[in-house]
Each structure stands twice: as structure tokens, then as C-alpha cells.
mmJSON file of the N, C-alpha and C atoms, coordinates in Angstrom:
{"data_MODEL":{"atom_site":{
"group_PDB":["ATOM","ATOM","ATOM","ATOM","ATOM","ATOM","ATOM","ATOM","ATOM","ATOM","ATOM","ATOM","ATOM","ATOM","ATOM","ATOM","ATOM","ATOM","ATOM","ATOM","ATOM","ATOM","ATOM","ATOM","ATOM","ATOM","ATOM","ATOM","ATOM","ATOM","ATOM","ATOM","ATOM","ATOM","ATOM","ATOM","ATOM","ATOM","ATOM","ATOM","ATOM","ATOM","ATOM","ATOM","ATOM","ATOM","ATOM","ATOM","ATOM","ATOM","ATOM","ATOM","ATOM","ATOM","ATOM","ATOM","ATOM","ATOM","ATOM","ATOM","ATOM","ATOM","ATOM","ATOM","ATOM","ATOM","ATOM","ATOM","ATOM","ATOM","ATOM","ATOM","ATOM","ATOM","ATOM","ATOM","ATOM","ATOM","ATOM","ATOM","ATOM","ATOM","ATOM","ATOM","ATOM","ATOM","ATOM","ATOM","ATOM","ATOM","ATOM","ATOM","ATOM","ATOM","ATOM","ATOM","ATOM","ATOM","ATOM","ATOM","ATOM","ATOM","ATOM","ATOM","ATOM","ATOM","ATOM","ATOM","ATOM","ATOM","ATOM","ATOM","ATOM","ATOM","ATOM","ATOM","ATOM","ATOM","ATOM","ATOM","ATOM","ATOM","ATOM","ATOM","ATOM","ATOM","ATOM","ATOM","ATOM","ATOM","ATOM","ATOM","ATOM","ATOM","ATOM","ATOM","ATOM","ATOM","ATOM","ATOM","ATOM","ATOM","ATOM","ATOM","ATOM","ATOM","ATOM","ATOM","ATOM","ATOM","ATOM","ATOM","ATOM","ATOM","ATOM","ATOM","ATOM","ATOM","ATOM","ATOM","ATOM","ATOM","ATOM","ATOM","ATOM","ATOM","ATOM","ATOM","ATOM","ATOM","ATOM","ATOM","ATOM","ATOM","ATOM","ATOM","ATOM"],
"id":[1,2,3,4,5,6,7,8,9,10,11,12,13,14,15,16,17,18,19,20,21,22,23,24,25,26,27,28,29,30,31,32,33,34,35,36,37,38,39,40,41,42,43,44,45,46,47,48,49,50,51,52,53,54,55,56,57,58,59,60,61,62,63,64,65,66,67,68,69,70,71,72,73,74,75,76,77,78,79,80,81,82,83,84,85,86,87,88,89,90,91,92,93,94,95,96,97,98,99,100,101,102,103,104,105,106,107,108,109,110,111,112,113,114,115,116,117,118,119,120,121,122,123,124,125,126,127,128,129,130,131,132,133,134,135,136,137,138,139,140,141,142,143,144,145,146,147,148,149,150,151,152,153,154,155,156,157,158,159,160,161,162,163,164,165,166,167,168,169,170,171,172,173,174,175,176,177],
"type_symbol":["N","C","C","N","C","C","N","C","C","N","C","C","N","C","C","N","C","C","N","C","C","N","C","C","N","C","C","N","C","C","N","C","C","N","C","C","N","C","C","N","C","C","N","C","C","N","C","C","N","C","C","N","C","C","N","C","C","N","C","C","N","C","C","N","C","C","N","C","C","N","C","C","N","C","C","N","C","C","N","C","C","N","C","C","N","C","C","N","C","C","N","C","C","N","C","C","N","C","C","N","C","C","N","C","C","N","C","C","N","C","C","N","C","C","N","C","C","N","C","C","N","C","C","N","C","C","N","C","C","N","C","C","N","C","C","N","C","C","N","C","C","N","C","C","N","C","C","N","C","C","N","C","C","N","C","C","N","C","C","N","C","C","N","C","C","N","C","C","N","C","C","N","C","C","N","C","C"],
"label_atom_id":["N","CA","C","N","CA","C","N","CA","C","N","CA","C","N","CA","C","N","CA","C","N","CA","C","N","CA","C","N","CA","C","N","CA","C","N","CA","C","N","CA","C","N","CA","C","N","CA","C","N","CA","C","N","CA","C","N","CA","C","N","CA","C","N","CA","C","N","CA","C","N","CA","C","N","CA","C","N","CA","C","N","CA","C","N","CA","C","N","CA","C","N","CA","C","N","CA","C","N","CA","C","N","CA","C","N","CA","C","N","CA","C","N","CA","C","N","CA","C","N","CA","C","N","CA","C","N","CA","C","N","CA","C","N","CA","C","N","CA","C","N","CA","C","N","CA","C","N","CA","C","N","CA","C","N","CA","C","N","CA","C","N","CA","C","N","CA","C","N","CA","C","N","CA","C","N","CA","C","N","CA","C","N","CA","C","N","CA","C","N","CA","C","N","CA","C","N","CA","C","N","CA","C","N","CA","C"],
"label_alt_id":[null,null,null,null,null,null,null,null,null,null,null,null,null,null,null,null,null,null,null,null,null,null,null,null,null,null,null,null,null,null,null,null,null,null,null,null,null,null,null,null,null,null,null,null,null,null,null,null,null,null,null,null,null,null,null,null,null,null,null,null,null,null,null,null,null,null,null,null,null,null,null,null,null,null,null,null,null,null,null,null,null,null,null,null,null,null,null,null,null,null,null,null,null,null,null,null,null,null,null,null,null,null,null,null,null,null,null,null,null,null,null,null,null,null,null,null,null,null,null,null,null,null,null,null,null,null,null,null,null,null,null,null,null,null,null,null,null,null,null,null,null,null,null,null,null,null,null,null,null,null,null,null,null,null,null,null,null,null,null,null,null,null,null,null,null,null,null,null,null,null,null,null,null,null,null,null,null],
"label_comp_id":["MET","MET","MET","GLU","GLU","GLU","THR","THR","THR","ARG","ARG","ARG","LEU","LEU","LEU","LEU","LEU","LEU","GLN","GLN","GLN","ILE","ILE","ILE","LEU","LEU","LEU","VAL","VAL","VAL","CYS","CYS","CYS","PRO","PRO","PRO","VAL","VAL","VAL","CYS","CYS","CYS","LYS","LYS","LYS","SER","SER","SER","THR","THR","THR","LEU","LEU","LEU","ARG","ARG","ARG","HIS","HIS","HIS","ASP","ASP","ASP","ARG","ARG","ARG","GLU","GLU","GLU","ARG","ARG","ARG","GLN","GLN","GLN","GLU","GLU","GLU","LEU","LEU","LEU","VAL","VAL","VAL","CYS","CYS","CYS","ALA","ALA","ALA","ALA","ALA","ALA","ASP","ASP","ASP","ARG","ARG","ARG","LEU","LEU","LEU","ALA","ALA","ALA","PHE","PHE","PHE","PRO","PRO","PRO","ILE","ILE","ILE","ARG","ARG","ARG","ASP","ASP","ASP","GLY","GLY","GLY","VAL","VAL","VAL","PRO","PRO","PRO","ILE","ILE","ILE","MET","MET","MET","LEU","LEU","LEU","PRO","PRO","PRO","THR","THR","THR","GLU","GLU","GLU","ALA","ALA","ALA","ARG","ARG","ARG","SER","SER","SER","LEU","LEU","LEU","ASP","ASP","ASP","VAL","VAL","VAL","ALA","ALA","ALA","PRO","PRO","PRO","SER","SER","SER","GLU","GLU","GLU"],
"label_asym_id":["A","A","A","A","A","A","A","A","A","A","A","A","A","A","A","A","A","A","A","A","A","A","A","A","A","A","A","A","A","A","A","A","A","A","A","A","A","A","A","A","A","A","A","A","A","A","A","A","A","A","A","A","A","A","A","A","A","A","A","A","A","A","A","A","A","A","A","A","A","A","A","A","A","A","A","A","A","A","A","A","A","A","A","A","A","A","A","A","A","A","A","A","A","A","A","A","A","A","A","A","A","A","A","A","A","A","A","A","A","A","A","A","A","A","A","A","A","A","A","A","A","A","A","A","A","A","A","A","A","A","A","A","A","A","A","A","A","A","A","A","A","A","A","A","A","A","A","A","A","A","A","A","A","A","A","A","A","A","A","A","A","A","A","A","A","A","A","A","A","A","A","A","A","A","A","A","A"],
"label_entity_id":["1","1","1","1","1","1","1","1","1","1","1","1","1","1","1","1","1","1","1","1","1","1","1","1","1","1","1","1","1","1","1","1","1","1","1","1","1","1","1","1","1","1","1","1","1","1","1","1","1","1","1","1","1","1","1","1","1","1","1","1","1","1","1","1","1","1","1","1","1","1","1","1","1","1","1","1","1","1","1","1","1","1","1","1","1","1","1","1","1","1","1","1","1","1","1","1","1","1","1","1","1","1","1","1","1","1","1","1","1","1","1","1","1","1","1","1","1","1","1","1","1","1","1","1","1","1","1","1","1","1","1","1","1","1","1","1","1","1","1","1","1","1","1","1","1","1","1","1","1","1","1","1","1","1","1","1","1","1","1","1","1","1","1","1","1","1","1","1","1","1","1","1","1","1","1","1","1"],
"label_seq_id":[1,1,1,2,2,2,3,3,3,4,4,4,5,5,5,6,6,6,7,7,7,8,8,8,9,9,9,10,10,10,11,11,11,12,12,12,13,13,13,14,14,14,15,15,15,16,16,16,17,17,17,18,18,18,19,19,19,20,20,20,21,21,21,22,22,22,23,23,23,24,24,24,25,25,25,26,26,26,27,27,27,28,28,28,29,29,29,30,30,30,31,31,31,32,32,32,33,33,33,34,34,34,35,35,35,36,36,36,37,37,37,38,38,38,39,39,39,40,40,40,41,41,41,42,42,42,43,43,43,44,44,44,45,45,45,46,46,46,47,47,47,48,48,48,49,49,49,50,50,50,51,51,51,52,52,52,53,53,53,54,54,54,55,55,55,56,56,56,57,57,57,58,58,58,59,59,59],
"pdbx_PDB_ins_code":[null,null,null,null,null,null,null,null,null,null,null,null,null,null,null,null,null,null,null,null,null,null,null,null,null,null,null,null,null,null,null,null,null,null,null,null,null,null,null,null,null,null,null,null,null,null,null,null,null,null,null,null,null,null,null,null,null,null,null,null,null,null,null,null,null,null,null,null,null,null,null,null,null,null,null,null,null,null,null,null,null,null,null,null,null,null,null,null,null,null,null,null,null,null,null,null,null,null,null,null,null,null,null,null,null,null,null,null,null,null,null,null,null,null,null,null,null,null,null,null,null,null,null,null,null,null,null,null,null,null,null,null,null,null,null,null,null,null,null,null,null,null,null,null,null,null,null,null,null,null,null,null,null,null,null,null,null,null,null,null,null,null,null,null,null,null,null,null,null,null,null,null,null,null,null,null,null],
"Cartn_x":[11.51,10.379,9.231,9.55,8.641,6.739,6.457,4.38,4.066,3.993,4.042,4.001,5.38,5.948,5.196,4.794,4.297,2.978,2.534,1.131,0.962,2.121,1.377,2.536,3.543,3.885,2.884,3.514,2.544,3.439,3.071,4.784,4.394,5.282,5.366,4.858,4.917,4.72,2.779,2.614,0.731,-0.205,0.362,0.089,-0.653,-0.59,-1.068,-0.04,-0.697,0.567,1.437,2.193,3.599,3.106,3.859,4.494,5.795,5.927,7.462,7.997,9.902,9.83,11.12,11.113,12.331,13.293,13.361,14.27,14.973,14.651,15.383,15.313,15.268,15.157,14.841,13.092,12.723,11.162,10.507,9.135,8.659,7.622,7.621,6.077,5.762,4.712,3.907,2.992,2.77,1.804,0.633,0.691,1.366,2.43,3.481,5.105,4.735,6.128,7.505,7.329,8.69,9.109,9.626,11.262,11.471,11.004,12.072,13.347,14.238,15.098,15.025,15.94,15.741,17.398,17.641,19.363,19.644,20.123,20.483,19.341,17.63,17.177,16.167,16.295,15.252,15.33,13.357,13.256,13.667,14.199,14.307,13.818,12.47,11.53,11.371,12.864,12.353,12.476,12.026,11.774,12.678,13.574,14.862,15.849,15.209,16.288,15.959,14.307,13.341,13.85,13.61,13.981,12.985,13.025,11.367,11.236,10.569,10.164,10.336,10.156,9.287,10.778,12.102,13.26,13.956,14.449,15.008,16.189,16.208,17.74,18.899,20.051,21.496,21.711,22.712,23.23,24.848],
"Cartn_y":[-9.38,-10.21,-9.947,-10.745,-10.79,-11.029,-9.606,-9.514,-11.101,-11.11,-12.485,-13.465,-13.92,-14.906,-15.343,-14.538,-14.582,-14.911,-14.555,-15.056,-16.39,-17.292,-18.389,-19.496,-18.317,-19.4,-20.12,-21.18,-21.414,-22.278,-22.703,-23.046,-24.261,-25.105,-26.666,-27.449,-27.353,-28.463,-28.5,-26.518,-26.891,-26.781,-25.261,-24.721,-23.552,-23.111,-21.954,-21.041,-19.075,-18.208,-17.826,-17.239,-16.794,-14.689,-14.534,-13.223,-13.34,-11.869,-11.436,-10.414,-11.035,-10.699,-9.529,-8.544,-8.398,-7.852,-7.55,-7.38,-8.124,-9.595,-10.769,-11.261,-10.822,-12.254,-13.326,-13.298,-14.402,-15.165,-16.395,-15.877,-16.539,-15.914,-16.273,-17.108,-18.898,-18.677,-18.558,-18.485,-17.923,-19.356,-19.965,-21.052,-21.638,-22.213,-23.186,-22.687,-21.385,-20.184,-20.362,-21.306,-21.239,-20.0,-19.88,-19.075,-19.357,-19.537,-20.016,-18.842,-19.222,-18.352,-17.799,-16.746,-16.32,-16.04,-16.654,-16.262,-16.165,-15.437,-14.45,-14.966,-14.273,-13.556,-15.148,-16.327,-17.49,-18.245,-18.132,-19.041,-20.61,-21.057,-21.729,-22.358,-23.335,-23.64,-25.486,-25.182,-26.955,-26.85,-27.902,-27.706,-27.762,-28.299,-28.222,-27.425,-26.562,-24.576,-23.649,-24.306,-23.521,-22.579,-21.666,-21.914,-21.583,-21.356,-22.26,-20.632,-20.347,-18.74,-18.765,-20.402,-20.551,-20.819,-20.02,-20.284,-18.61,-18.071,-16.877,-17.061,-16.456,-16.232,-15.89,-16.807,-16.405,-15.757,-13.972,-12.854,-13.154],
"Cartn_z":[-12.697,-14.198,-14.301,-15.194,-16.213,-16.03,-15.399,-15.646,-15.714,-17.068,-18.024,-16.923,-16.545,-16.138,-14.711,-14.011,-12.912,-12.767,-14.002,-14.001,-14.414,-14.831,-15.579,-13.6,-13.716,-12.321,-11.373,-10.902,-9.414,-8.495,-7.184,-6.702,-6.637,-6.906,-6.819,-6.908,-5.302,-3.786,-3.875,-4.163,-3.834,-4.818,-5.619,-7.009,-6.565,-5.747,-5.497,-5.987,-6.032,-6.698,-5.718,-6.19,-5.525,-6.174,-5.194,-4.359,-4.814,-6.034,-6.325,-5.255,-4.314,-3.25,-3.787,-4.658,-6.086,-5.073,-4.044,-3.018,-2.28,-2.059,-1.771,-3.17,-4.199,-5.365,-5.145,-4.727,-4.752,-5.367,-4.684,-5.078,-4.114,-3.607,-2.17,-1.968,-1.261,-1.602,0.021,0.252,1.38,2.663,2.153,1.777,2.398,1.722,2.287,2.876,3.114,4.045,3.333,1.523,0.787,0.074,0.186,-0.863,-2.125,-3.239,-4.218,-5.23,-5.314,-5.339,-6.592,-7.459,-8.695,-8.67,-9.412,-10.338,-11.249,-11.194,-13.251,-13.591,-13.137,-13.244,-14.2,-13.39,-13.206,-12.286,-12.455,-10.768,-10.781,-9.82,-9.209,-8.539,-9.579,-8.956,-8.164,-7.688,-7.217,-6.062,-4.967,-3.615,-2.58,-3.377,-1.992,-2.85,-3.26,-3.278,-2.907,-2.427,-1.865,-0.05,0.125,1.926,2.74,3.684,4.55,5.272,5.148,5.789,7.26,7.805,8.964,10.224,9.393,9.714,9.139,10.572,10.541,9.742,8.517,7.516,8.607,7.557,8.628,7.929,8.668,8.896,8.225],
"occupancy":[1.0,1.0,1.0,1.0,1.0,1.0,1.0,1.0,1.0,1.0,1.0,1.0,1.0,1.0,1.0,1.0,1.0,1.0,1.0,1.0,1.0,1.0,1.0,1.0,1.0,1.0,1.0,1.0,1.0,1.0,1.0,1.0,1.0,1.0,1.0,1.0,1.0,1.0,1.0,1.0,1.0,1.0,1.0,1.0,1.0,1.0,1.0,1.0,1.0,1.0,1.0,1.0,1.0,1.0,1.0,1.0,1.0,1.0,1.0,1.0,1.0,1.0,1.0,1.0,1.0,1.0,1.0,1.0,1.0,1.0,1.0,1.0,1.0,1.0,1.0,1.0,1.0,1.0,1.0,1.0,1.0,1.0,1.0,1.0,1.0,1.0,1.0,1.0,1.0,1.0,1.0,1.0,1.0,1.0,1.0,1.0,1.0,1.0,1.0,1.0,1.0,1.0,1.0,1.0,1.0,1.0,1.0,1.0,1.0,1.0,1.0,1.0,1.0,1.0,1.0,1.0,1.0,1.0,1.0,1.0,1.0,1.0,1.0,1.0,1.0,1.0,1.0,1.0,1.0,1.0,1.0,1.0,1.0,1.0,1.0,1.0,1.0,1.0,1.0,1.0,1.0,1.0,1.0,1.0,1.0,1.0,1.0,1.0,1.0,1.0,1.0,1.0,1.0,1.0,1.0,1.0,1.0,1.0,1.0,1.0,1.0,1.0,1.0,1.0,1.0,1.0,1.0,1.0,1.0,1.0,1.0,1.0,1.0,1.0,1.0,1.0,1.0],
"B_iso_or_equiv":[0.0,0.0,0.0,0.0,0.0,0.0,0.0,0.0,0.0,0.0,0.0,0.0,0.0,0.0,0.0,0.0,0.0,0.0,0.0,0.0,0.0,0.0,0.0,0.0,0.0,0.0,0.0,0.0,0.0,0.0,0.0,0.0,0.0,0.0,0.0,0.0,0.0,0.0,0.0,0.0,0.0,0.0,0.0,0.0,0.0,0.0,0.0,0.0,0.0,0.0,0.0,0.0,0.0,0.0,0.0,0.0,0.0,0.0,0.0,0.0,0.0,0.0,0.0,0.0,0.0,0.0,0.0,0.0,0.0,0.0,0.0,0.0,0.0,0.0,0.0,0.0,0.0,0.0,0.0,0.0,0.0,0.0,0.0,0.0,0.0,0.0,0.0,0.0,0.0,0.0,0.0,0.0,0.0,0.0,0.0,0.0,0.0,0.0,0.0,0.0,0.0,0.0,0.0,0.0,0.0,0.0,0.0,0.0,0.0,0.0,0.0,0.0,0.0,0.0,0.0,0.0,0.0,0.0,0.0,0.0,0.0,0.0,0.0,0.0,0.0,0.0,0.0,0.0,0.0,0.0,0.0,0.0,0.0,0.0,0.0,0.0,0.0,0.0,0.0,0.0,0.0,0.0,0.0,0.0,0.0,0.0,0.0,0.0,0.0,0.0,0.0,0.0,0.0,0.0,0.0,0.0,0.0,0.0,0.0,0.0,0.0,0.0,0.0,0.0,0.0,0.0,0.0,0.0,0.0,0.0,0.0,0.0,0.0,0.0,0.0,0.0,0.0],
"pdbx_formal_charge":[null,null,null,null,null,null,null,null,null,null,null,null,null,null,null,null,null,null,null,null,null,null,null,null,null,null,null,null,null,null,null,null,null,null,null,null,null,null,null,null,null,null,null,null,null,null,null,null,null,null,null,null,null,null,null,null,null,null,null,null,null,null,null,null,null,null,null,null,null,null,null,null,null,null,null,null,null,null,null,null,null,null,null,null,null,null,null,null,null,null,null,null,null,null,null,null,null,null,null,null,null,null,null,null,null,null,null,null,null,null,null,null,null,null,null,null,null,null,null,null,null,null,null,null,null,null,null,null,null,null,null,null,null,null,null,null,null,null,null,null,null,null,null,null,null,null,null,null,null,null,null,null,null,null,null,null,null,null,null,null,null,null,null,null,null,null,null,null,null,null,null,null,null,null,null,null,null],
"auth_seq_id":[1,1,1,2,2,2,3,3,3,4,4,4,5,5,5,6,6,6,7,7,7,8,8,8,9,9,9,10,10,10,11,11,11,12,12,12,13,13,13,14,14,14,15,15,15,16,16,16,17,17,17,18,18,18,19,19,19,20,20,20,21,21,21,22,22,22,23,23,23,24,24,24,25,25,25,26,26,26,27,27,27,28,28,28,29,29,29,30,30,30,31,31,31,32,32,32,33,33,33,34,34,34,35,35,35,36,36,36,37,37,37,38,38,38,39,39,39,40,40,40,41,41,41,42,42,42,43,43,43,44,44,44,45,45,45,46,46,46,47,47,47,48,48,48,49,49,49,50,50,50,51,51,51,52,52,52,53,53,53,54,54,54,55,55,55,56,56,56,57,57,57,58,58,58,59,59,59],
"auth_comp_id":["MET","MET","MET","GLU","GLU","GLU","THR","THR","THR","ARG","ARG","ARG","LEU","LEU","LEU","LEU","LEU","LEU","GLN","GLN","GLN","ILE","ILE","ILE","LEU","LEU","LEU","VAL","VAL","VAL","CYS","CYS","CYS","PRO","PRO","PRO","VAL","VAL","VAL","CYS","CYS","CYS","LYS","LYS","LYS","SER","SER","SER","THR","THR","THR","LEU","LEU","LEU","ARG","ARG","ARG","HIS","HIS","HIS","ASP","ASP","ASP","ARG","ARG","ARG","GLU","GLU","GLU","ARG","ARG","ARG","GLN","GLN","GLN","GLU","GLU","GLU","LEU","LEU","LEU","VAL","VAL","VAL","CYS","CYS","CYS","ALA","ALA","ALA","ALA","ALA","ALA","ASP","ASP","ASP","ARG","ARG","ARG","LEU","LEU","LEU","ALA","ALA","ALA","PHE","PHE","PHE","PRO","PRO","PRO","ILE","ILE","ILE","ARG","ARG","ARG","ASP","ASP","ASP","GLY","GLY","GLY","VAL","VAL","VAL","PRO","PRO","PRO","ILE","ILE","ILE","MET","MET","MET","LEU","LEU","LEU","PRO","PRO","PRO","THR","THR","THR","GLU","GLU","GLU","ALA","ALA","ALA","ARG","ARG","ARG","SER","SER","SER","LEU","LEU","LEU","ASP","ASP","ASP","VAL","VAL","VAL","ALA","ALA","ALA","PRO","PRO","PRO","SER","SER","SER","GLU","GLU","GLU"],
"auth_asym_id":["A","A","A","A","A","A","A","A","A","A","A","A","A","A","A","A","A","A","A","A","A","A","A","A","A","A","A","A","A","A","A","A","A","A","A","A","A","A","A","A","A","A","A","A","A","A","A","A","A","A","A","A","A","A","A","A","A","A","A","A","A","A","A","A","A","A","A","A","A","A","A","A","A","A","A","A","A","A","A","A","A","A","A","A","A","A","A","A","A","A","A","A","A","A","A","A","A","A","A","A","A","A","A","A","A","A","A","A","A","A","A","A","A","A","A","A","A","A","A","A","A","A","A","A","A","A","A","A","A","A","A","A","A","A","A","A","A","A","A","A","A","A","A","A","A","A","A","A","A","A","A","A","A","A","A","A","A","A","A","A","A","A","A","A","A","A","A","A","A","A","A","A","A","A","A","A","A"],
"auth_atom_id":["N","CA","C","N","CA","C","N","CA","C","N","CA","C","N","CA","C","N","CA","C","N","CA","C","N","CA","C","N","CA","C","N","CA","C","N","CA","C","N","CA","C","N","CA","C","N","CA","C","N","CA","C","N","CA","C","N","CA","C","N","CA","C","N","CA","C","N","CA","C","N","CA","C","N","CA","C","N","CA","C","N","CA","C","N","CA","C","N","CA","C","N","CA","C","N","CA","C","N","CA","C","N","CA","C","N","CA","C","N","CA","C","N","CA","C","N","CA","C","N","CA","C","N","CA","C","N","CA","C","N","CA","C","N","CA","C","N","CA","C","N","CA","C","N","CA","C","N","CA","C","N","CA","C","N","CA","C","N","CA","C","N","CA","C","N","CA","C","N","CA","C","N","CA","C","N","CA","C","N","CA","C","N","CA","C","N","CA","C","N","CA","C","N","CA","C","N","CA","C","N","CA","C","N","CA","C"],
"pdbx_PDB_model_num":[1,1,1,1,1,1,1,1,1,1,1,1,1,1,1,1,1,1,1,1,1,1,1,1,1,1,1,1,1,1,1,1,1,1,1,1,1,1,1,1,1,1,1,1,1,1,1,1,1,1,1,1,1,1,1,1,1,1,1,1,1,1,1,1,1,1,1,1,1,1,1,1,1,1,1,1,1,1,1,1,1,1,1,1,1,1,1,1,1,1,1,1,1,1,1,1,1,1,1,1,1,1,1,1,1,1,1,1,1,1,1,1,1,1,1,1,1,1,1,1,1,1,1,1,1,1,1,1,1,1,1,1,1,1,1,1,1,1,1,1,1,1,1,1,1,1,1,1,1,1,1,1,1,1,1,1,1,1,1,1,1,1,1,1,1,1,1,1,1,1,1,1,1,1,1,1,1]
}}}
């Protein structure tokens, strides 16, 4: 993910900055405890697509 793009993107819910989790290919909002997926290099910034960090991921 491009650093320049990361500087522009904010959480669509609260407008906070996002952290790029390279391992999981997600953009993480610490304030809302949401993780937005990155698919084929494109961040999916829809609240309905976000994964809650409060719920343990299925294995």
C-alpha cells in the first residue's frame, strides 16, 4: 500500500487515522476497533465490510 495513500485515508466512521496491518492486509482504526480489508491492493472502506476487533477471528 502506498504511503501517500495511507496519509490521505481516514476511517469512514469516525475520521480517525488508520494503521496499515501488512500481515493481515487491513487498515485498522483503533478508535472504532474496526479493520477494513485490502483486496487486490484496494482498500475497502465500507463500514459493512469492516471486521470488528472486539470479536475473535474465525480460524
